[in-house]
N, C-alpha and C positions, 0 to 999 in steps of 0.2 A: 314147130311148136305144137301145132295141132294133134299131130301124131304122139307126141311124148304126153300131152295132157290126155288125149285118148287112153293110152296104156294106163296113165297114173288113175283116172275115172274108173277103168274097168278093175284094175288092182284092188283100189279103195272099194268097191262094190264087193268083189269077190272076197277080199281080206277084211269085210266090216269090223269084225270083233276085234282084230288088232288094231285098227284103225280108232275105233271108239277107246279101246282099253287106254291108246298112247294119248288120246286128247282128254282122257279123264285123268292120266298120270300126271300130264303138265297142268291141268288145272289145280289138281291136289298138290301138286309141288310149290306151284307159285303161289297158292292158297295158304299154305303152310308158312311159306317164306313171309308173305305179307302180314301174318298173324304175329310173328315172330320179330318182325323189322321193327327198328325204333320208329318211333312217330314221326311222321314227316314235319318239318319246322315251317315256319312262314318264310318264304324266300323275300330276302331284303331287295327291293325294286331298286336298279341301277339303269342308268343309260350311260355308257361312255362317250366322251366326245362333246357332250353339250356344257354349257356354262354352268347351269344348275348343279349338275353333277360334280363338277369339278370344284364347286364351291362347299358341296356337301363332303367331299372327300377332305378338303383343307381343313374344314372344321373339325372331322375326325381326328385329322392328324395334330391340330394346335389345341384342341379342346379335347382331350382324350377323356372319355368316359361321362361324357355331358349329353352325347347323342344317343341316350338309350332308347330303345325301341319298344318300350312298355306301352301298355294301352293308356289311354287318356280318356276323361268325359269332361266335357264342358256344361254345368248345370247354370242355367240363365233364371234368375229370379225378377219377375216384374210386378211392380206394386199394383193394388187395384186403382180403379179411376180415380185421379185426382190426387191421389197419396205418394209417398216415396218411398223408397226401401230404407232411408236412412231414419225413419221413424220409428220412435222406441219399438213399438210391438213388432212391426216388419222386420226390424233388425236382429230382434231376439229369435225370430222364427228363421232366419236366413242362418245366423250363429249355429241355432240348435241343427239345423239340416247340415250344415258344413262338418258339424262334429259327427252327425249320425253318418256321413259320408267318409270322414276318416276313420270309422270303427270298422275297419275289415282287415281281414288277414292278409290279403293279397295289394291292399293300400299302401302306397308309398307315402304320399302327402296329399293334403287337400287344402288349397289355399283360401284363408277367410278374404272374399272381396274387400271388405273394410280395411284390412291391413295391408293388401296388396294393391290397393287403388283401382279394384276393378268395378268402380261405379260409375254409371254415365254421369255428364255433366248435368242434367235436369234433374238427376237423382232417383228416377223411375226405374232404373235396369241396374242389376248388377250381376256378376257371374263369379263361380268359383269354379277352380280347374283342379280336377282329381287326376292324381298320375298312378298307375299301378305297377307294380313289380314285376308283372309278366306280360306278354305280349297278348294282342286281342284273342287269338285263338285257343290261349292256355287259360282263359277267365274261367273260373268254375260257375256252376248255376247257382252256388250261395252268394257269391261276390255280384252277380247280376241280380239276383233276386233282393239282396241287401241296397244297392243303387235303387230299384224300382221302387222299393218300399219306403225308403227315404224320400224319393220325389212324392210320393203319395202322401205321406205325413205332412210335407211342407206345403201340400196344396190345401190341405185342410184348414190352413191357418188362415186362408184367402189370398194368397201369392198365386200368381201363375208362374208354374214351375215348369220348366222344359229342359232337355239335354239331347247334346250331340257328343261327336267324338267317336273314336276307333271302338271304344268299349261298348257303343250300342250295336254295333255292326252285328248281324247274323251271322253265326259259322256255318252256314248250309254247305254240306260237302255237296259232290257230285249225286245227282238224283234228286227227285222230288216229283211234285203233282205233275208238272208239265211233261216229265218224261214219260209218267204212267199215262197220261192222257194221250201222249203221241203214240206208245205202244198200243193203246186201246184201239185208236184210229186205223193204227196200222194193220191190227187183226181183221177188223172189218173190212178194210180196204182189200187185204189179202182173200179172205173169205169171198167175198164178191167176184174178185177176179178169178179165183181158181175154183171155186164151186166146192171145196173139200176142206174140212177141219183140218185134217193132217196137212194138206199142202200149203194151208194159211199158217199153221202152226211150225213147221219145220223151220222157214226164215227166221222166225221168231226165236224160236229154241238156239238155233246156229249162232244167230246174231248175240244174244245173250250170253251163251258161251264165251263167243269171242271178246266181249266187252270183259267177263268175268276174268278172263286170260290177261287181257291187256292191263286192265286196273289193277289185278293183284301184282302183276310185274312191276308196274310203276311204283306201287306202294313198297314192294320189296325192294327196288334200288333207289327209292327216295332218299334215304341218308347217304348212301355211297356217292349218287351223281348229283346231290344238291338239288333236288326236287321238291317244290313246295307243294302245299296241299290244292293248290289250284291248277297245278299242271295237268292233272287229270280231266278237267272239267272237258276239254275240247276232244280228247281223246275219247272219251265216254260217249261223247255226241255225235262225233263223225263215226266212232266204231260202230254203235247202233245202227246209223243211217246206211253204211254203204255195207254193213253186214247182212242187212235186210235185204238190200238192193241186189247185192251179188247171188246171196242163195236164191232170191226170187227169180233171177234170170237163169240159172243152171236147172232149178226145177221146172221153169217154164219149158226151157229146152228138152228136158226130160220128156215131159208130156207130149210134147209134139212129135219127139222120135218114138214113142211108144203109139202115137196115133198113125204113124206112118208104119207099123206093124213091126218095128224093132222088139227084140226079146230084151227084156230090163237090164240085163247086165251090158248089152249092146248100146242101149238107150242111154244108160248112165254114163259109157265111155265116151259116146258122139256128144252128150250135153258138155262134158269137161272139155272136150276137144275143141268144141266150135264155141258156145257160150264162155268156156272156162278161158278161153283165150283172148275175148272182149273183156273178161275179168280182169286179167293180169295186166292187159295195156291199159285199161280203165284204172287200174288201182296204182299203176305207174304214174299216171298223170295225176292223180290225186298227191301222191307221195313227192313228186317233183313239188307240186304246189305248196306243200306244207314244209318241205325241208327248204323250200325256198324263202321261208319267214327269216331265215338267218341273215337275209340280205338287209333286212331292216336294222339291224345292230341292236336289238334289245335281247339281252340274255335271257331273260323269263319267256319272252316270245319265241325265242328260238327252240328253247327246251319244252314249251307247249306245242310247236310244230313237228318237233322229232317225235315226242310222246304220241301224238295223233297218228304220225306216217307210220309208227310201230302199230298202232291199233289196227290200220288200213292194211298193214301185211299180213298180220293175224287174221282179218277178215276175209282175205284172199286165200289164205292157204286154208282156211275151213272151207269156203266154198269150194275149193279142188279135191278136199279129200274126206272132211266128215261129212258134207251133204251128201255125195254117192255113196259113202259107207249108211247113213241114215236111210235112202233110198232102198238098199240092200236089204235092210231089216224089215222094211214095209214098202215092196215095189208096187204094190197095188192102191195103198192107202193115199197116197197123193192124188190119184185119179178121181174124176168126178163122181158123185153117187150114182148117175145113171150107167155109167161104164162099169162099176163095181157091181151093180144089181145085175144088169144086162149081159155082163160077161163079155161084152163088145166095147172097144174103145173109139170114139167117134172122132174122125179125122176132121180138123178145123176146116170149116167153110171157106169158099173162096170170095164171098163178098160180106166180108165183115165190115165193123164201123170205120177200123183202119184203112180198108180196101177203099173203101167209099169217100173217104176224107182225101186220100192221095189222089183218087182220080178228079176231085173236085178242085185241089190245088193244081194239077197237072193242066186243066183246061185252063185255068185262068192263073198263071204264073206271075205275070206283071201286077196286076190288081193286088193280089196276096202279098207279094212282096214289099209292095209300095206301102199298102197300109201297115204292115208288120213293121217296116223301117221308119215311117214317118210317126206312127203310135209311140214306139219306144222313143223314138228322138225328142218329140214332143214333153214325154215324161221326164227325158234326161236334162231337160232346160233348167230347172231349179237348181241343179248341181251346181251352175255357174255361180251360185250365190252360196256355196258351201263354206262354213266356218268349222273349224275343229276346235275342241276344248275337250276338258275333263269335266262332265258336270259332278256337282258335289250334293251337299244336303239340299240345296236351293231347287234340285230338280225332282225332289221326293215329292210324294204327295202331302198335302197339307193335314192329311190324317197321321202323320209319323211325327213323333215329338221332335226328332232331328230337324226336319222341316220347320217347324213351329220355333225351334230354339234359334236358327238361322235367322228367320224373319225377326225376331224379337232383338237380337244382336244388332241386326241391320237397322233396326228403327232406333235403337237405343244409342248406339255408337257410330251409325253412318254404315253406308253399303261394303265400304271397304275394309272393316274392321274383319270381317270374314275371311280374307285373302290378304294379310300383310306379307309384303315383300321383305327378305331376310338379305341384308347387305354384309359382306365379309370382306374386312379391309386386312389386306396383307401388307403389314410396314416393316417387315423384317429388315429390308434393307435401308430403312429410313431412321435417320438420326434421330428424329422427334415423333415417334409413334403416336403419341397421345394427340400431338397437334396436327397430324396429318388426317387421323381420324375425326377430328374435330371440323377440319376444313373440308373433308368429304360430306361429313354429316350436314354440314350447312349449306353446302352446294346442292345437295339433294334434296334438303329441305325448301329450298327456294325454288324448286322444280314447280312448275304449275302442274294441279293435279294430286299433288300430296298434300294430307292433312295433317300428319304429325311425325315425327321421328324420334324415336325411342334413345334416351342416354345409351352410349356404347359401353359394351362390356368387354374388358381384354382378359386375356388368358393368361396362366401365372407369367409366362415370359416376358409378357406386355409387348409382343410384337403382331399380335393379332386380335383385331376388334370385331365385334358383331354388334349391328343394330336394326331394330325393327322400323319398317317405313310403312304406312297406313294410306294406301291410295283414296281418293274420294269415290271411286266408281267400284261396281262390284267385281268379283274375280273375272267372272266370264265376259265382262263389257270391254267390248273393242277398244274403248280409250284405256283400259288398265294395260291391254298389250301395247298400246302406243306409248305409254309412260314407262314400261319396263324397256321399250327400244330407246326412247328419251334418255332415261338414267344412264345406260349401258353407252348412249352415243356421246358422255359428258366425260367416260372416262379416261380418254386420251389427253383431254386440257387437265384435269384433274392430276394425272401421273406426272405431266410435265411442272404441275407447280409443285404439287406435293412430295414425289418421289416414291410415294405409295401406290398400290393399285388395289382396286376391289372388284368383286364378282357378286352379282343380284342372284338370288336362290330362293328358297320357300316355296311351297305348295303351289301358289299361283304362278310364278316363274318358272317352276318345272312342269306345269301342264302347257304353258306357252312354247317352251323350248322341245316338248315332246313332239307338240302339233306340228311344228316346225320340221322336225327331223322326220316325222313320219310321212308329210307331205314331200319331202324331198327324196324320200326312199321309195316312194309309190312307183316312180318311174321306172328306175333300175329293177324294182322287183318285177313289175310287170314285163319287162324286157327278158329277164332271166326265166321267169316262169312260162310265159307265152312262146318265146323262142324255142326251149327245151321242148316243150308240148308239141309245137308245129314240126319239130325233127320227129318226135315220136310218132305222131299221127301221118307223118309221109312214110315212115316204115309200115304201120299197120295198113294204111290204104293204098299206098303205091301212087300216090296223086299230089300234086303240087296244089291244086285249088282247093280241094276239100278242106284240108287243114287251115288255109289262110281263112275260107269260109268259115269256119269252125271256132276260130280265134275272134274272127271280127264281131260274130255273133253273140259270143261271150263277153265281148266289150260293151256292146250295146245294152245286153242284159243286166250288167252291173252298174252301167252308167244310168240306165232307166230306175233301178232300184235305189241307187243313193240320191236320184232325184227324188223320188216319192219319200223317202227318209228326210230329206231336207224339207220337203213341202209340209209333212206333218209335224216334225219335231223340231224344227228350227223356225218354221214361218207359221206353223200354228193351224194349218188347213186340215179340219177333219180330226183335229188332236183330241176332242171332247169323246169321238166315238172311241179313241184307243185308251182312255182313261189318262190322257197326259194333261196334267194340270198347269205345268210351268214349261215353255220352249226356252231354247238357248242353243248353244253349239252343240254340233254332233261330236260324239266322242273320238278322240283321236285316233284309237287303235280300229275304229269301224271301217273304214275303206280297205284296211290290210285283211282284216278278218274277211270282210264281205268278198273282196278277191280272192283270198286263197282258199276259203272253203267253197265258195260257189263255182270257182273256176274247176275244181276237182269233180264236184256233180255234175256240172254242165258237160264235161268231156266224159263223163259216166255215161250221159243220156247220149251224146254224140258218137261214143263207141258202139253202144249196144244197137241204136237205130240203124246207123251209117255202114256198121259191119255187116249186118243183115243184107243190105243194099249191095254193098260190094261182093258179098257171098254170091249174090243172084246173078250178078253182073258178069262176073270170072265165070260162073257156069254157064253164060252164054245168053241170059236175057238181055234185052234192050235197054238203054238208060232209063226210059218213061217206065216199062215194066218193072225192073229192078226196084224203082222208088215205090211201087205197089207191090212188089213182094216183101220189101222192107217192114213196109207200114202192116201188111196183112200179118205178119208173124212179132212184131216187136211193140207196135203203135201201143195194144193195150197194156202190156206190160210195163212200158216206160210212162204211159198216163198213171199206171198203180204205183209205180215207184216215187213218181213226182208227189202225187196226191199224198203219199206216205210221208216225204219229206215235209210238205208245206203243213201237214198236221202237226207234226212234230215241232217244227219252228214256231207256227204260228201258237201254241201252248203257252209259248213264254211271254206273248203279248198280255196274257191276264196277269202276270206278275207285278208286284207292287213298284218294283225298281224300275226307274225310268231306262236305265242303260240296259237292263233285259230286255225290257218292252222294245227298246231300239234295235236289238241285236235280232230278236225273234221277227220283228216286222220286217226289218231288212232282209234277212235271210229267205222268210217266207215269200216275199216279193219277188226277189231274185230267182228263185226257183220256178215261180208262177211264170214269169216273164221267160226265162230259158227255156224251159220245157215246152211249154203250149205255144209260144209265140216264135221264140227261135229254132227250136226243133221240129215242132210239129208244123209249122208254117213256112218261115223263111227257107229252111234247108230245102224242103221239096221243091219249093219255088225255084230257088238257086239251081238245084241238080236238073230241073226240067229247063231251064234256060241255058245251061251248059251243055247238055247232051253228052254225047262221047268225051268233049273237052272235060268234062268235071274228073275223068280218070286219066287223064293225060300227065305222064312224068318224063320229064326231058333224059334223053339216052344215057348221058353222063351221070345225070343223078340216079339213075334207075342201077347203073352198074356199082354207083358208089355206096347206094345205102343196102344195109343186110337185107336178106329174103328171110320172112317168116310166114308161115302159113297160117294166118290168123283164120282165114275165111275157110279151114278145112278141105282145100282141094285136094290134098292127097287122101283123105277120108271119104270124098266124094266118088272115088274109084271102087268103093266097096260096094259088092252087088247089093242091088236093092231086093228086099224080102217080096217074096210071092204075094199076091192079093191075098188080105184076110187068113195070115196063116194064125194057128194056134200056137201061142207061145208057152213058155214054162209054168207059168202063173195062171195059165187057164183063160185067159182073156185073148179075145181075136179083135180085130179092126174092122170098123165099120165105116165105110166111106159116103160121104153125103155130098 
């Protein structure tokens, strides 16, 4: 592989115009395709195999046309202190507001609370439900403005007026302030690392090109493959992350080879053959982790994973072809200013910060190992209290109207009003469907924790009924989960008595089912992803213990990051510092996202760092010296890559949405723990204790695994250059 990539790198360097034109043509082609492609639609969320989804499917079948996915808004009116909304003046203001809400070209209906019975028992609170003809992303600015203006006019009457619902959602696509902040910090880190504007800008440029190609391709194929507007979010984030990382490693190796006296084209070839090999295998581990999301069984998540995997593949191809080509256009621009001015390339010193740190760890492997493992283990302890759920408006800031509307409804109608359960009664095989539905309704109404049950509504055929159940507790309360389990547990007895069956669904029940399914899928997902990655790393490192150590270290960092997420977002410790106003359950998909994304990035750092150690070991250095060599050449670049990722992810902590905060905080914490504790401390400590055993592989396994020249052993046989040669670019090497 190293030889093939070496030739590819030299070819891209020498035929740089062709390579650049090919990538420009690809970008233009997919860009035009994206411009001419039909707009991506909102993907209907589905999760096969859970009761809530089965109930939704039954409703679609038995109540055709009634489950329209149009946007909705729930406008809440609260009377001033001591008054009631039913008072003449307040009632007039509410009715005027409802009339204004209905006066919109995209509005299907606006229910008057006094006619629909949407007034609290104490008369202080009422709500109007507005239904739109189009989905949330298709709402025009005019419709949103009309809604906001109506709310403002109603508030002028003295009422407290707030609104929630899907119509209030912001339709921000991929990209935003967080990404811009991350790119800016990445530019600063790259500039400090390389000491050259060109060297700092090249990874950013190629990463942006890669993201452009990936996102345009996703938009082009969106309507054909049924991709939604959210599918590209993960692809953009990871495409930018790995795009910077992969180009960073290739450019760093190019500069290193130039410092050894290589000519520019030879240095580009060697960078592609050595660092490029690591890029290929690092990319494969990320692709495995993302494609493995299919194990979870959520179609939307599968599409997001595959789209992101495609973006990673594009990042790898760009690092192997476009980066060497751009180096061909400006072979000296990526060198330091001192090298360009003096005409001499400084060879990296033998005693840099990475070397000193590695020697420190090698002298004290046991204390460093214990401190790292115990520290991460302690941070992981709160994870034992992990509660999964799907935070809604209750988790938003109190500065948002959605959160205030949620609180007003909970105060006026009870905490369970914001998360009613929907019961679907299938009485197709019963001789008395109405009697069966009534019996089931009475049974559920008598269940402890149920506040009220609405009258059953039948379909036209009369064999299926639907009614709502309002719990006494909030949607994210553990007691609500227990209530759903209790109601479902009563099913067998009801079926034997009535001959009809029922299923429980609704947003609250759906979130509970999603949490259960994700928890059940997490272990199989880990087994598949980690197992395949261990096999891949065995091929890369020709070792049994190094891949096992890499996988165990990753699990430590992920558990620790989940632990701190629980500590802050569920238990509330330090929540104020993160701007979290309401604690609650952790987003159901958080563990899967964290495992998938962080596993890929963690294996990046593992491959880039340990491959240099393996390269030094294969070339004759002792186990201890190979660790030092690996840190000498890779530590600074790995630290820079990790800092870039932490900056990108931490930028999301400043967002108002609590789920985005949670994702950003969790990913930033995981990268921090994995890069600086696991890879920079635990890895060298373990390798120091293992010695030669670290690179041991059973003979039968050695014969079974395919051989790939990742460390560039074939390339090392190439003759070394004479000291301080003059290269075609007019630079010579100065050794320090």
